[in-house]
Structure formats: structure tokens, C-alpha cells
matplotlib code that plots the C-alpha trace (Angstrom):
import matplotlib.pyplot as plt

x = [0.0, 2.9, 4.2, 0.7, 0.5, 3.9, 2.7, -0.4, 1.5, 3.7, 0.6, -0.9, 2.3, 2.8, -0.8, -1.4, 2.0, 2.7, 6.0, 8.3, 6.3, 7.8, 6.1, 7.7, 5.9, 2.5, 1.1, -0.9, -3.6, -3.8, -6.7, -6.2, -8.7, -9.0, -6.7, -4.2, -2.8, -5.4, -6.7, -9.9, -12.7, -10.8, -7.9, -10.3, -11.6, -8.1, -7.0, -10.1, -9.4, -5.8, -6.9, -9.4, -6.8, -4.0, -5.9, -9.2, -11.3, -14.8, -15.7, -18.9, -18.6, -21.9, -21.4, -20.9, -18.5, -16.2, -15.8, -14.6, -12.2, -10.6, -10.3, -6.5, -3.8, -4.4, -8.1, -7.3, -4.8, -7.4, -10.0, -7.6, -6.4, -10.0, -11.0, -8.1, -9.3, -12.8]
y = [0.0, 2.4, 2.1, 2.9, 5.9, 7.1, 6.6, 8.6, 11.4, 11.6, 11.5, 14.4, 16.4, 15.7, 16.0, 19.3, 20.8, 21.4, 23.1, 22.9, 19.9, 16.5, 13.2, 13.5, 16.9, 15.2, 13.5, 10.5, 11.2, 15.0, 16.5, 17.1, 20.0, 23.2, 22.7, 20.1, 20.6, 23.3, 21.7, 23.0, 21.6, 22.1, 20.1, 17.4, 17.1, 16.9, 14.4, 12.3, 12.1, 11.1, 8.4, 7.0, 6.9, 5.5, 2.9, 2.4, 3.4, 4.8, 8.0, 10.0, 13.7, 13.8, 10.6, 11.2, 8.2, 10.0, 12.8, 10.2, 8.7, 12.1, 12.9, 12.0, 10.2, 7.2, 7.2, 7.4, 4.5, 2.4, 3.1, 2.3, -0.9, -2.0, -1.2, -3.4, -6.4, -6.4]
z = [0.0, 0.7, -2.8, -4.2, -1.9, -3.2, -6.7, -6.1, -4.4, -7.5, -9.7, -7.8, -8.1, -11.8, -13.0, -11.0, -11.7, -8.0, -8.0, -5.0, -3.6, -3.2, -2.2, 1.2, 1.7, 1.4, 4.5, 3.3, 5.9, 5.4, 3.6, -0.2, -0.3, 1.6, 4.7, 3.5, 0.1, -0.6, -3.9, -5.4, -7.5, -10.8, -9.3, -8.3, -11.9, -13.3, -10.7, -11.3, -15.0, -14.4, -12.0, -14.4, -17.2, -15.1, -12.9, -14.8, -11.8, -12.2, -10.4, -10.2, -9.5, -7.7, -5.5, -1.8, -1.8, -4.3, -1.8, 0.8, -1.8, -2.3, 1.4, 1.4, -0.5, 1.8, 1.0, -2.7, -2.5, -0.6, -3.3, -6.2, -4.4, -3.8, -7.5, -8.7, -6.8, -8.4]

ax = plt.figure().add_subplot(projection="3d")
ax.plot(x, y, z, "-o")
ax.set_aspect("equal")
plt.show()
């Protein structure tokens, strides 16, 4: 799971062009939006598209569970891992 978290951290940095941010700077349990990394809804859309392309996961922008999946890097890694097992 740690390697998947690292992979997702790098994906977040690369896909959102976060300059001066390294994977070590991102706490896997910290919020991705508002308080934590401070991402916004546009970032969420971009990140969702990248995750769909990279991992083949299915996300719905309106689903409450999608908000939970995007809560942190750890939550995203758990979602991707669970989706892979289906």
C-alpha cells in the first residue's frame, strides 16, 4: 500500500504541476482539499481524469463516496487498491 501511496503522491504532483512539492511533503492522511494541500474543484476534476486513465477506476462527481475517496492520499490509495481487486 505504501508504494501505491507514493505513486499517487507523485501523480498528484505531476498532474497538477505542483512546483516545489515532493512526495515527502504530502502527508498520506492529510486532507487534499482546503486545509491540507489546498486543492480546489478544478484540481479534483483533473486528478479524477488522471486516476481514471491510469488505474481504470470509475468515479462519479456527484457521488458522496467520491468525496470520501478524495479525502486524502491514503483514501485514494485504498480506493484504487479495492478497485483493482474487483
